[in-house]
ModelCIF file with pLDDT and N, C-alpha, C, O atoms, coordinates in Angstrom:
data_MODEL
#
_entry.id   MODEL 
#
_entity.id                         1 
_entity.type                       polymer 
_entity.pdbx_number_of_molecules   1 
#
_entity_poly.entity_id                      1 
_entity_poly.type                           'polypeptide(L)' 
_entity_poly.nstd_linkage                   no 
_entity_poly.nstd_monomer                   no 
_entity_poly.pdbx_seq_one_letter_code       
;(UNK)(UNK)(UNK)(UNK)(UNK)(UNK)(UNK)(UNK)(UNK)(UNK)(UNK)(UNK)(UNK)(UNK)(UNK)(UNK)
(UNK)(UNK)(UNK)(UNK)(UNK)(UNK)(UNK)(UNK)(UNK)(UNK)(UNK)(UNK)(UNK)(UNK)(UNK)(UNK)
(UNK)(UNK)(UNK)(UNK)(UNK)(UNK)(UNK)(UNK)(UNK)(UNK)(UNK)(UNK)(UNK)(UNK)
;
_entity_poly.pdbx_seq_one_letter_code_can   XXXXXXXXXXXXXXXXXXXXXXXXXXXXXXXXXXXXXXXXXXXXXX 
_entity_poly.pdbx_strand_id                 A 
#
loop_
_entity_poly_seq.entity_id 
_entity_poly_seq.num 
_entity_poly_seq.mon_id 
_entity_poly_seq.hetero 
1 1  UNK n 
1 2  UNK n 
1 3  UNK n 
1 4  UNK n 
1 5  UNK n 
1 6  UNK n 
1 7  UNK n 
1 8  UNK n 
1 9  UNK n 
1 10 UNK n 
1 11 UNK n 
1 12 UNK n 
1 13 UNK n 
1 14 UNK n 
1 15 UNK n 
1 16 UNK n 
1 17 UNK n 
1 18 UNK n 
1 19 UNK n 
1 20 UNK n 
1 21 UNK n 
1 22 UNK n 
1 23 UNK n 
1 24 UNK n 
1 25 UNK n 
1 26 UNK n 
1 27 UNK n 
1 28 UNK n 
1 29 UNK n 
1 30 UNK n 
1 31 UNK n 
1 32 UNK n 
1 33 UNK n 
1 34 UNK n 
1 35 UNK n 
1 36 UNK n 
1 37 UNK n 
1 38 UNK n 
1 39 UNK n 
1 40 UNK n 
1 41 UNK n 
1 42 UNK n 
1 43 UNK n 
1 44 UNK n 
1 45 UNK n 
1 46 UNK n 
#
_struct_asym.id          A 
_struct_asym.entity_id   1 
#
loop_
_ma_qa_metric.id 
_ma_qa_metric.mode 
_ma_qa_metric.name 
_ma_qa_metric.software_group_id 
_ma_qa_metric.type 
1 global pLDDT . pLDDT 
2 local  pLDDT . pLDDT 
#
_ma_qa_metric_global.metric_id      1 
_ma_qa_metric_global.metric_value   82.09 
_ma_qa_metric_global.model_id       1 
_ma_qa_metric_global.ordinal_id     1 
#
loop_
_ma_qa_metric_local.label_asym_id 
_ma_qa_metric_local.label_comp_id 
_ma_qa_metric_local.label_seq_id 
_ma_qa_metric_local.metric_id 
_ma_qa_metric_local.metric_value 
_ma_qa_metric_local.model_id 
_ma_qa_metric_local.ordinal_id 
A UNK 1  2 94.00 1 1  
A UNK 2  2 94.00 1 2  
A UNK 3  2 95.00 1 3  
A UNK 4  2 96.00 1 4  
A UNK 5  2 96.00 1 5  
A UNK 6  2 96.00 1 6  
A UNK 7  2 96.00 1 7  
A UNK 8  2 97.00 1 8  
A UNK 9  2 97.00 1 9  
A UNK 10 2 97.00 1 10 
A UNK 11 2 97.00 1 11 
A UNK 12 2 97.00 1 12 
A UNK 13 2 97.00 1 13 
A UNK 14 2 97.00 1 14 
A UNK 15 2 96.00 1 15 
A UNK 16 2 95.00 1 16 
A UNK 17 2 95.00 1 17 
A UNK 18 2 95.00 1 18 
A UNK 19 2 95.00 1 19 
A UNK 20 2 93.00 1 20 
A UNK 21 2 92.00 1 21 
A UNK 22 2 91.00 1 22 
A UNK 23 2 90.00 1 23 
A UNK 24 2 88.00 1 24 
A UNK 25 2 83.00 1 25 
A UNK 26 2 80.00 1 26 
A UNK 27 2 79.00 1 27 
A UNK 28 2 74.00 1 28 
A UNK 29 2 67.00 1 29 
A UNK 30 2 62.00 1 30 
A UNK 31 2 60.00 1 31 
A UNK 32 2 62.00 1 32 
A UNK 33 2 63.00 1 33 
A UNK 34 2 70.00 1 34 
A UNK 35 2 70.00 1 35 
A UNK 36 2 69.00 1 36 
A UNK 37 2 71.00 1 37 
A UNK 38 2 66.00 1 38 
A UNK 39 2 66.00 1 39 
A UNK 40 2 69.00 1 40 
A UNK 41 2 71.00 1 41 
A UNK 42 2 62.00 1 42 
A UNK 43 2 69.00 1 43 
A UNK 44 2 67.00 1 44 
A UNK 45 2 62.00 1 45 
A UNK 46 2 58.00 1 46 
#
loop_
_atom_site.group_PDB 
_atom_site.id 
_atom_site.type_symbol 
_atom_site.label_atom_id 
_atom_site.label_alt_id 
_atom_site.label_comp_id 
_atom_site.label_asym_id 
_atom_site.label_entity_id 
_atom_site.label_seq_id 
_atom_site.pdbx_PDB_ins_code 
_atom_site.Cartn_x 
_atom_site.Cartn_y 
_atom_site.Cartn_z 
_atom_site.occupancy 
_atom_site.B_iso_or_equiv 
_atom_site.pdbx_formal_charge 
_atom_site.auth_seq_id 
_atom_site.auth_comp_id 
_atom_site.auth_asym_id 
_atom_site.auth_atom_id 
_atom_site.pdbx_PDB_model_num 
ATOM 1   N N  . UNK A 1 1  ? -8.563  -36.847 -9.623 1.00 94.00 ? 1  UNK A N  1 
ATOM 2   C CA . UNK A 1 1  ? -7.846  -37.251 -8.420 1.00 94.00 ? 1  UNK A CA 1 
ATOM 3   C C  . UNK A 1 1  ? -7.113  -36.077 -7.789 1.00 94.00 ? 1  UNK A C  1 
ATOM 4   O O  . UNK A 1 1  ? -7.030  -35.973 -6.565 1.00 94.00 ? 1  UNK A O  1 
ATOM 5   N N  . UNK A 1 2  ? -6.587  -35.202 -8.623 1.00 94.00 ? 2  UNK A N  1 
ATOM 6   C CA . UNK A 1 2  ? -5.872  -34.034 -8.101 1.00 94.00 ? 2  UNK A CA 1 
ATOM 7   C C  . UNK A 1 2  ? -6.839  -33.125 -7.337 1.00 94.00 ? 2  UNK A C  1 
ATOM 8   O O  . UNK A 1 2  ? -6.449  -32.500 -6.351 1.00 94.00 ? 2  UNK A O  1 
ATOM 9   N N  . UNK A 1 3  ? -8.094  -33.045 -7.785 1.00 95.00 ? 3  UNK A N  1 
ATOM 10  C CA . UNK A 1 3  ? -9.074  -32.207 -7.096 1.00 95.00 ? 3  UNK A CA 1 
ATOM 11  C C  . UNK A 1 3  ? -9.359  -32.737 -5.697 1.00 95.00 ? 3  UNK A C  1 
ATOM 12  O O  . UNK A 1 3  ? -9.537  -31.959 -4.761 1.00 95.00 ? 3  UNK A O  1 
ATOM 13  N N  . UNK A 1 4  ? -9.402  -34.044 -5.554 1.00 96.00 ? 4  UNK A N  1 
ATOM 14  C CA . UNK A 1 4  ? -9.648  -34.643 -4.240 1.00 96.00 ? 4  UNK A CA 1 
ATOM 15  C C  . UNK A 1 4  ? -8.489  -34.353 -3.299 1.00 96.00 ? 4  UNK A C  1 
ATOM 16  O O  . UNK A 1 4  ? -8.702  -34.001 -2.139 1.00 96.00 ? 4  UNK A O  1 
ATOM 17  N N  . UNK A 1 5  ? -7.280  -34.497 -3.789 1.00 96.00 ? 5  UNK A N  1 
ATOM 18  C CA . UNK A 1 5  ? -6.098  -34.226 -2.962 1.00 96.00 ? 5  UNK A CA 1 
ATOM 19  C C  . UNK A 1 5  ? -6.048  -32.747 -2.587 1.00 96.00 ? 5  UNK A C  1 
ATOM 20  O O  . UNK A 1 5  ? -5.741  -32.403 -1.446 1.00 96.00 ? 5  UNK A O  1 
ATOM 21  N N  . UNK A 1 6  ? -6.353  -31.869 -3.554 1.00 96.00 ? 6  UNK A N  1 
ATOM 22  C CA . UNK A 1 6  ? -6.357  -30.434 -3.265 1.00 96.00 ? 6  UNK A CA 1 
ATOM 23  C C  . UNK A 1 6  ? -7.426  -30.097 -2.228 1.00 96.00 ? 6  UNK A C  1 
ATOM 24  O O  . UNK A 1 6  ? -7.194  -29.271 -1.345 1.00 96.00 ? 6  UNK A O  1 
ATOM 25  N N  . UNK A 1 7  ? -8.591  -30.728 -2.330 1.00 96.00 ? 7  UNK A N  1 
ATOM 26  C CA . UNK A 1 7  ? -9.655  -30.480 -1.354 1.00 96.00 ? 7  UNK A CA 1 
ATOM 27  C C  . UNK A 1 7  ? -9.237  -30.940 0.036  1.00 96.00 ? 7  UNK A C  1 
ATOM 28  O O  . UNK A 1 7  ? -9.543  -30.276 1.026  1.00 96.00 ? 7  UNK A O  1 
ATOM 29  N N  . UNK A 1 8  ? -8.545  -32.065 0.118  1.00 97.00 ? 8  UNK A N  1 
ATOM 30  C CA . UNK A 1 8  ? -8.063  -32.549 1.416  1.00 97.00 ? 8  UNK A CA 1 
ATOM 31  C C  . UNK A 1 8  ? -7.034  -31.602 2.020  1.00 97.00 ? 8  UNK A C  1 
ATOM 32  O O  . UNK A 1 8  ? -7.059  -31.331 3.220  1.00 97.00 ? 8  UNK A O  1 
ATOM 33  N N  . UNK A 1 9  ? -6.132  -31.104 1.185  1.00 97.00 ? 9  UNK A N  1 
ATOM 34  C CA . UNK A 1 9  ? -5.104  -30.183 1.677  1.00 97.00 ? 9  UNK A CA 1 
ATOM 35  C C  . UNK A 1 9  ? -5.746  -28.887 2.153  1.00 97.00 ? 9  UNK A C  1 
ATOM 36  O O  . UNK A 1 9  ? -5.396  -28.375 3.216  1.00 97.00 ? 9  UNK A O  1 
ATOM 37  N N  . UNK A 1 10 ? -6.683  -28.353 1.373  1.00 97.00 ? 10 UNK A N  1 
ATOM 38  C CA . UNK A 1 10 ? -7.360  -27.107 1.768  1.00 97.00 ? 10 UNK A CA 1 
ATOM 39  C C  . UNK A 1 10 ? -8.172  -27.318 3.041  1.00 97.00 ? 10 UNK A C  1 
ATOM 40  O O  . UNK A 1 10 ? -8.176  -26.456 3.920  1.00 97.00 ? 10 UNK A O  1 
ATOM 41  N N  . UNK A 1 11 ? -8.853  -28.440 3.147  1.00 97.00 ? 11 UNK A N  1 
ATOM 42  C CA . UNK A 1 11 ? -9.628  -28.739 4.355  1.00 97.00 ? 11 UNK A CA 1 
ATOM 43  C C  . UNK A 1 11 ? -8.756  -28.849 5.583  1.00 97.00 ? 11 UNK A C  1 
ATOM 44  O O  . UNK A 1 11 ? -9.111  -28.357 6.654  1.00 97.00 ? 11 UNK A O  1 
ATOM 45  N N  . UNK A 1 12 ? -7.603  -29.501 5.429  1.00 97.00 ? 12 UNK A N  1 
ATOM 46  C CA . UNK A 1 12 ? -6.689  -29.630 6.560  1.00 97.00 ? 12 UNK A CA 1 
ATOM 47  C C  . UNK A 1 12 ? -6.139  -28.264 6.978  1.00 97.00 ? 12 UNK A C  1 
ATOM 48  O O  . UNK A 1 12 ? -5.983  -27.988 8.167  1.00 97.00 ? 12 UNK A O  1 
ATOM 49  N N  . UNK A 1 13 ? -5.846  -27.414 5.992  1.00 97.00 ? 13 UNK A N  1 
ATOM 50  C CA . UNK A 1 13 ? -5.348  -26.068 6.311  1.00 97.00 ? 13 UNK A CA 1 
ATOM 51  C C  . UNK A 1 13 ? -6.414  -25.250 7.031  1.00 97.00 ? 13 UNK A C  1 
ATOM 52  O O  . UNK A 1 13 ? -6.116  -24.545 7.995  1.00 97.00 ? 13 UNK A O  1 
ATOM 53  N N  . UNK A 1 14 ? -7.649  -25.345 6.566  1.00 97.00 ? 14 UNK A N  1 
ATOM 54  C CA . UNK A 1 14 ? -8.732  -24.603 7.227  1.00 97.00 ? 14 UNK A CA 1 
ATOM 55  C C  . UNK A 1 14 ? -8.972  -25.122 8.641  1.00 97.00 ? 14 UNK A C  1 
ATOM 56  O O  . UNK A 1 14 ? -9.199  -24.334 9.559  1.00 97.00 ? 14 UNK A O  1 
ATOM 57  N N  . UNK A 1 15 ? -8.924  -26.429 8.823  1.00 96.00 ? 15 UNK A N  1 
ATOM 58  C CA . UNK A 1 15 ? -9.119  -26.998 10.162 1.00 96.00 ? 15 UNK A CA 1 
ATOM 59  C C  . UNK A 1 15 ? -7.994  -26.570 11.098 1.00 96.00 ? 15 UNK A C  1 
ATOM 60  O O  . UNK A 1 15 ? -8.243  -26.243 12.259 1.00 96.00 ? 15 UNK A O  1 
ATOM 61  N N  . UNK A 1 16 ? -6.772  -26.572 10.605 1.00 95.00 ? 16 UNK A N  1 
ATOM 62  C CA . UNK A 1 16 ? -5.648  -26.136 11.438 1.00 95.00 ? 16 UNK A CA 1 
ATOM 63  C C  . UNK A 1 16 ? -5.755  -24.674 11.807 1.00 95.00 ? 16 UNK A C  1 
ATOM 64  O O  . UNK A 1 16 ? -5.490  -24.297 12.948 1.00 95.00 ? 16 UNK A O  1 
ATOM 65  N N  . UNK A 1 17 ? -6.144  -23.839 10.842 1.00 95.00 ? 17 UNK A N  1 
ATOM 66  C CA . UNK A 1 17 ? -6.319  -22.409 11.124 1.00 95.00 ? 17 UNK A CA 1 
ATOM 67  C C  . UNK A 1 17 ? -7.425  -22.159 12.127 1.00 95.00 ? 17 UNK A C  1 
ATOM 68  O O  . UNK A 1 17 ? -7.288  -21.316 13.013 1.00 95.00 ? 17 UNK A O  1 
ATOM 69  N N  . UNK A 1 18 ? -8.525  -22.892 11.992 1.00 95.00 ? 18 UNK A N  1 
ATOM 70  C CA . UNK A 1 18 ? -9.635  -22.729 12.931 1.00 95.00 ? 18 UNK A CA 1 
ATOM 71  C C  . UNK A 1 18 ? -9.227  -23.165 14.333 1.00 95.00 ? 18 UNK A C  1 
ATOM 72  O O  . UNK A 1 18 ? -9.647  -22.561 15.320 1.00 95.00 ? 18 UNK A O  1 
ATOM 73  N N  . UNK A 1 19 ? -8.423  -24.196 14.422 1.00 95.00 ? 19 UNK A N  1 
ATOM 74  C CA . UNK A 1 19 ? -7.942  -24.656 15.728 1.00 95.00 ? 19 UNK A CA 1 
ATOM 75  C C  . UNK A 1 19 ? -7.059  -23.611 16.393 1.00 95.00 ? 19 UNK A C  1 
ATOM 76  O O  . UNK A 1 19 ? -7.175  -23.367 17.594 1.00 95.00 ? 19 UNK A O  1 
ATOM 77  N N  . UNK A 1 20 ? -6.181  -22.996 15.618 1.00 93.00 ? 20 UNK A N  1 
ATOM 78  C CA . UNK A 1 20 ? -5.298  -21.960 16.169 1.00 93.00 ? 20 UNK A CA 1 
ATOM 79  C C  . UNK A 1 20 ? -6.114  -20.767 16.651 1.00 93.00 ? 20 UNK A C  1 
ATOM 80  O O  . UNK A 1 20 ? -5.856  -20.239 17.733 1.00 93.00 ? 20 UNK A O  1 
ATOM 81  N N  . UNK A 1 21 ? -7.099  -20.335 15.860 1.00 92.00 ? 21 UNK A N  1 
ATOM 82  C CA . UNK A 1 21 ? -7.928  -19.193 16.250 1.00 92.00 ? 21 UNK A CA 1 
ATOM 83  C C  . UNK A 1 21 ? -8.718  -19.521 17.513 1.00 92.00 ? 21 UNK A C  1 
ATOM 84  O O  . UNK A 1 21 ? -8.784  -18.700 18.428 1.00 92.00 ? 21 UNK A O  1 
ATOM 85  N N  . UNK A 1 22 ? -9.315  -20.703 17.575 1.00 91.00 ? 22 UNK A N  1 
ATOM 86  C CA . UNK A 1 22 ? -10.100 -21.081 18.757 1.00 91.00 ? 22 UNK A CA 1 
ATOM 87  C C  . UNK A 1 22 ? -9.215  -21.171 19.997 1.00 91.00 ? 22 UNK A C  1 
ATOM 88  O O  . UNK A 1 22 ? -9.628  -20.767 21.084 1.00 91.00 ? 22 UNK A O  1 
ATOM 89  N N  . UNK A 1 23 ? -8.020  -21.691 19.845 1.00 90.00 ? 23 UNK A N  1 
ATOM 90  C CA . UNK A 1 23 ? -7.100  -21.786 20.981 1.00 90.00 ? 23 UNK A CA 1 
ATOM 91  C C  . UNK A 1 23 ? -6.696  -20.407 21.475 1.00 90.00 ? 23 UNK A C  1 
ATOM 92  O O  . UNK A 1 23 ? -6.632  -20.171 22.682 1.00 90.00 ? 23 UNK A O  1 
ATOM 93  N N  . UNK A 1 24 ? -6.424  -19.498 20.552 1.00 88.00 ? 24 UNK A N  1 
ATOM 94  C CA . UNK A 1 24 ? -6.052  -18.135 20.958 1.00 88.00 ? 24 UNK A CA 1 
ATOM 95  C C  . UNK A 1 24 ? -7.198  -17.436 21.669 1.00 88.00 ? 24 UNK A C  1 
ATOM 96  O O  . UNK A 1 24 ? -6.976  -16.749 22.667 1.00 88.00 ? 24 UNK A O  1 
ATOM 97  N N  . UNK A 1 25 ? -8.421  -17.598 21.174 1.00 83.00 ? 25 UNK A N  1 
ATOM 98  C CA . UNK A 1 25 ? -9.562  -16.966 21.827 1.00 83.00 ? 25 UNK A CA 1 
ATOM 99  C C  . UNK A 1 25 ? -9.797  -17.548 23.217 1.00 83.00 ? 25 UNK A C  1 
ATOM 100 O O  . UNK A 1 25 ? -10.107 -16.811 24.153 1.00 83.00 ? 25 UNK A O  1 
ATOM 101 N N  . UNK A 1 26 ? -9.652  -18.854 23.357 1.00 80.00 ? 26 UNK A N  1 
ATOM 102 C CA . UNK A 1 26 ? -9.843  -19.492 24.661 1.00 80.00 ? 26 UNK A CA 1 
ATOM 103 C C  . UNK A 1 26 ? -8.760  -19.060 25.636 1.00 80.00 ? 26 UNK A C  1 
ATOM 104 O O  . UNK A 1 26 ? -9.038  -18.861 26.818 1.00 80.00 ? 26 UNK A O  1 
ATOM 105 N N  . UNK A 1 27 ? -7.543  -18.915 25.163 1.00 79.00 ? 27 UNK A N  1 
ATOM 106 C CA . UNK A 1 27 ? -6.443  -18.495 26.032 1.00 79.00 ? 27 UNK A CA 1 
ATOM 107 C C  . UNK A 1 27 ? -6.638  -17.062 26.504 1.00 79.00 ? 27 UNK A C  1 
ATOM 108 O O  . UNK A 1 27 ? -6.375  -16.746 27.664 1.00 79.00 ? 27 UNK A O  1 
ATOM 109 N N  . UNK A 1 28 ? -7.098  -16.195 25.608 1.00 74.00 ? 28 UNK A N  1 
ATOM 110 C CA . UNK A 1 28 ? -7.313  -14.798 25.993 1.00 74.00 ? 28 UNK A CA 1 
ATOM 111 C C  . UNK A 1 28 ? -8.443  -14.668 27.002 1.00 74.00 ? 28 UNK A C  1 
ATOM 112 O O  . UNK A 1 28 ? -8.351  -13.858 27.924 1.00 74.00 ? 28 UNK A O  1 
ATOM 113 N N  . UNK A 1 29 ? -9.503  -15.445 26.848 1.00 67.00 ? 29 UNK A N  1 
ATOM 114 C CA . UNK A 1 29 ? -10.629 -15.323 27.771 1.00 67.00 ? 29 UNK A CA 1 
ATOM 115 C C  . UNK A 1 29 ? -10.269 -15.845 29.153 1.00 67.00 ? 29 UNK A C  1 
ATOM 116 O O  . UNK A 1 29 ? -10.744 -15.306 30.153 1.00 67.00 ? 29 UNK A O  1 
ATOM 117 N N  . UNK A 1 30 ? -9.441  -16.883 29.231 1.00 62.00 ? 30 UNK A N  1 
ATOM 118 C CA . UNK A 1 30 ? -9.054  -17.390 30.549 1.00 62.00 ? 30 UNK A CA 1 
ATOM 119 C C  . UNK A 1 30 ? -7.977  -16.525 31.180 1.00 62.00 ? 30 UNK A C  1 
ATOM 120 O O  . UNK A 1 30 ? -7.853  -16.506 32.404 1.00 62.00 ? 30 UNK A O  1 
ATOM 121 N N  . UNK A 1 31 ? -7.198  -15.814 30.387 1.00 60.00 ? 31 UNK A N  1 
ATOM 122 C CA . UNK A 1 31 ? -6.146  -14.970 30.938 1.00 60.00 ? 31 UNK A CA 1 
ATOM 123 C C  . UNK A 1 31 ? -6.734  -13.748 31.638 1.00 60.00 ? 31 UNK A C  1 
ATOM 124 O O  . UNK A 1 31 ? -6.149  -13.241 32.596 1.00 60.00 ? 31 UNK A O  1 
ATOM 125 N N  . UNK A 1 32 ? -7.890  -13.271 31.164 1.00 62.00 ? 32 UNK A N  1 
ATOM 126 C CA . UNK A 1 32 ? -8.494  -12.087 31.761 1.00 62.00 ? 32 UNK A CA 1 
ATOM 127 C C  . UNK A 1 32 ? -9.479  -12.433 32.867 1.00 62.00 ? 32 UNK A C  1 
ATOM 128 O O  . UNK A 1 32 ? -10.000 -11.535 33.528 1.00 62.00 ? 32 UNK A O  1 
ATOM 129 N N  . UNK A 1 33 ? -9.743  -13.721 33.082 1.00 63.00 ? 33 UNK A N  1 
ATOM 130 C CA . UNK A 1 33 ? -10.694 -14.124 34.114 1.00 63.00 ? 33 UNK A CA 1 
ATOM 131 C C  . UNK A 1 33 ? -10.072 -13.926 35.492 1.00 63.00 ? 33 UNK A C  1 
ATOM 132 O O  . UNK A 1 33 ? -8.873  -14.123 35.688 1.00 63.00 ? 33 UNK A O  1 
ATOM 133 N N  . UNK A 1 34 ? -10.915 -13.533 36.438 1.00 70.00 ? 34 UNK A N  1 
ATOM 134 C CA . UNK A 1 34 ? -10.461 -13.333 37.805 1.00 70.00 ? 34 UNK A CA 1 
ATOM 135 C C  . UNK A 1 34 ? -10.874 -14.530 38.647 1.00 70.00 ? 34 UNK A C  1 
ATOM 136 O O  . UNK A 1 34 ? -11.955 -15.080 38.434 1.00 70.00 ? 34 UNK A O  1 
ATOM 137 N N  . UNK A 1 35 ? -10.056 -14.942 39.583 1.00 70.00 ? 35 UNK A N  1 
ATOM 138 C CA . UNK A 1 35 ? -10.438 -16.078 40.426 1.00 70.00 ? 35 UNK A CA 1 
ATOM 139 C C  . UNK A 1 35 ? -11.611 -15.739 41.337 1.00 70.00 ? 35 UNK A C  1 
ATOM 140 O O  . UNK A 1 35 ? -11.792 -14.589 41.739 1.00 70.00 ? 35 UNK A O  1 
ATOM 141 N N  . UNK A 1 36 ? -12.385 -16.736 41.647 1.00 69.00 ? 36 UNK A N  1 
ATOM 142 C CA . UNK A 1 36 ? -13.558 -16.555 42.499 1.00 69.00 ? 36 UNK A CA 1 
ATOM 143 C C  . UNK A 1 36 ? -13.203 -17.014 43.896 1.00 69.00 ? 36 UNK A C  1 
ATOM 144 O O  . UNK A 1 36 ? -12.588 -18.066 44.075 1.00 69.00 ? 36 UNK A O  1 
ATOM 145 N N  . UNK A 1 37 ? -13.590 -16.225 44.889 1.00 71.00 ? 37 UNK A N  1 
ATOM 146 C CA . UNK A 1 37 ? -13.268 -16.554 46.278 1.00 71.00 ? 37 UNK A CA 1 
ATOM 147 C C  . UNK A 1 37 ? -14.439 -17.197 46.995 1.00 71.00 ? 37 UNK A C  1 
ATOM 148 O O  . UNK A 1 37 ? -14.479 -17.200 48.225 1.00 71.00 ? 37 UNK A O  1 
ATOM 149 N N  . UNK A 1 38 ? -15.397 -17.743 46.250 1.00 66.00 ? 38 UNK A N  1 
ATOM 150 C CA . UNK A 1 38 ? -16.546 -18.402 46.856 1.00 66.00 ? 38 UNK A CA 1 
ATOM 151 C C  . UNK A 1 38 ? -16.478 -19.890 46.566 1.00 66.00 ? 38 UNK A C  1 
ATOM 152 O O  . UNK A 1 38 ? -15.670 -20.350 45.759 1.00 66.00 ? 38 UNK A O  1 
ATOM 153 N N  . UNK A 1 39 ? -17.354 -20.642 47.250 1.00 66.00 ? 39 UNK A N  1 
ATOM 154 C CA . UNK A 1 39 ? -17.391 -22.067 46.996 1.00 66.00 ? 39 UNK A CA 1 
ATOM 155 C C  . UNK A 1 39 ? -17.896 -22.318 45.585 1.00 66.00 ? 39 UNK A C  1 
ATOM 156 O O  . UNK A 1 39 ? -18.653 -21.524 45.027 1.00 66.00 ? 39 UNK A O  1 
ATOM 157 N N  . UNK A 1 40 ? -17.469 -23.423 45.028 1.00 69.00 ? 40 UNK A N  1 
ATOM 158 C CA . UNK A 1 40 ? -17.829 -23.719 43.641 1.00 69.00 ? 40 UNK A CA 1 
ATOM 159 C C  . UNK A 1 40 ? -19.314 -24.005 43.496 1.00 69.00 ? 40 UNK A C  1 
ATOM 160 O O  . UNK A 1 40 ? -19.962 -23.500 42.580 1.00 69.00 ? 40 UNK A O  1 
ATOM 161 N N  . UNK A 1 41 ? -19.851 -24.812 44.399 1.00 71.00 ? 41 UNK A N  1 
ATOM 162 C CA . UNK A 1 41 ? -21.265 -25.144 44.345 1.00 71.00 ? 41 UNK A CA 1 
ATOM 163 C C  . UNK A 1 41 ? -21.971 -24.487 45.520 1.00 71.00 ? 41 UNK A C  1 
ATOM 164 O O  . UNK A 1 41 ? -21.873 -24.942 46.660 1.00 71.00 ? 41 UNK A O  1 
ATOM 165 N N  . UNK A 1 42 ? -22.674 -23.423 45.224 1.00 62.00 ? 42 UNK A N  1 
ATOM 166 C CA . UNK A 1 42 ? -23.404 -22.690 46.260 1.00 62.00 ? 42 UNK A CA 1 
ATOM 167 C C  . UNK A 1 42 ? -24.886 -22.789 45.941 1.00 62.00 ? 42 UNK A C  1 
ATOM 168 O O  . UNK A 1 42 ? -25.388 -22.113 45.043 1.00 62.00 ? 42 UNK A O  1 
ATOM 169 N N  . UNK A 1 43 ? -25.589 -23.650 46.697 1.00 69.00 ? 43 UNK A N  1 
ATOM 170 C CA . UNK A 1 43 ? -27.007 -23.857 46.437 1.00 69.00 ? 43 UNK A CA 1 
ATOM 171 C C  . UNK A 1 43 ? -27.887 -22.960 47.300 1.00 69.00 ? 43 UNK A C  1 
ATOM 172 O O  . UNK A 1 43 ? -29.092 -23.195 47.395 1.00 69.00 ? 43 UNK A O  1 
ATOM 173 N N  . UNK A 1 44 ? -27.329 -21.966 47.912 1.00 67.00 ? 44 UNK A N  1 
ATOM 174 C CA . UNK A 1 44 ? -28.109 -21.056 48.735 1.00 67.00 ? 44 UNK A CA 1 
ATOM 175 C C  . UNK A 1 44 ? -27.932 -21.349 50.218 1.00 67.00 ? 44 UNK A C  1 
ATOM 176 O O  . UNK A 1 44 ? -27.316 -22.339 50.614 1.00 67.00 ? 44 UNK A O  1 
ATOM 177 N N  . UNK A 1 45 ? -28.484 -20.469 51.010 1.00 62.00 ? 45 UNK A N  1 
ATOM 178 C CA . UNK A 1 45 ? -28.390 -20.634 52.466 1.00 62.00 ? 45 UNK A CA 1 
ATOM 179 C C  . UNK A 1 45 ? -29.386 -21.687 52.933 1.00 62.00 ? 45 UNK A C  1 
ATOM 180 O O  . UNK A 1 45 ? -30.515 -21.763 52.447 1.00 62.00 ? 45 UNK A O  1 
ATOM 181 N N  . UNK A 1 46 ? -28.945 -22.486 53.875 1.00 58.00 ? 46 UNK A N  1 
ATOM 182 C CA . UNK A 1 46 ? -29.842 -23.508 54.413 1.00 58.00 ? 46 UNK A CA 1 
ATOM 183 C C  . UNK A 1 46 ? -30.012 -23.323 55.887 1.00 58.00 ? 46 UNK A C  1 
ATOM 184 O O  . UNK A 1 46 ? -30.734 -24.089 56.526 1.00 58.00 ? 46 UNK A O  1 
#
């Protein structure tokens, strides 16, 4: 039973760490993005 509880605790810690890393990477990529001055949906000239 102790092994199951330990596995749950380790899994929760790994999931939390992965969430923090993914959030930091997503924040850094959006912080360096430049705004676009064009229309969002540009299907070409008509």
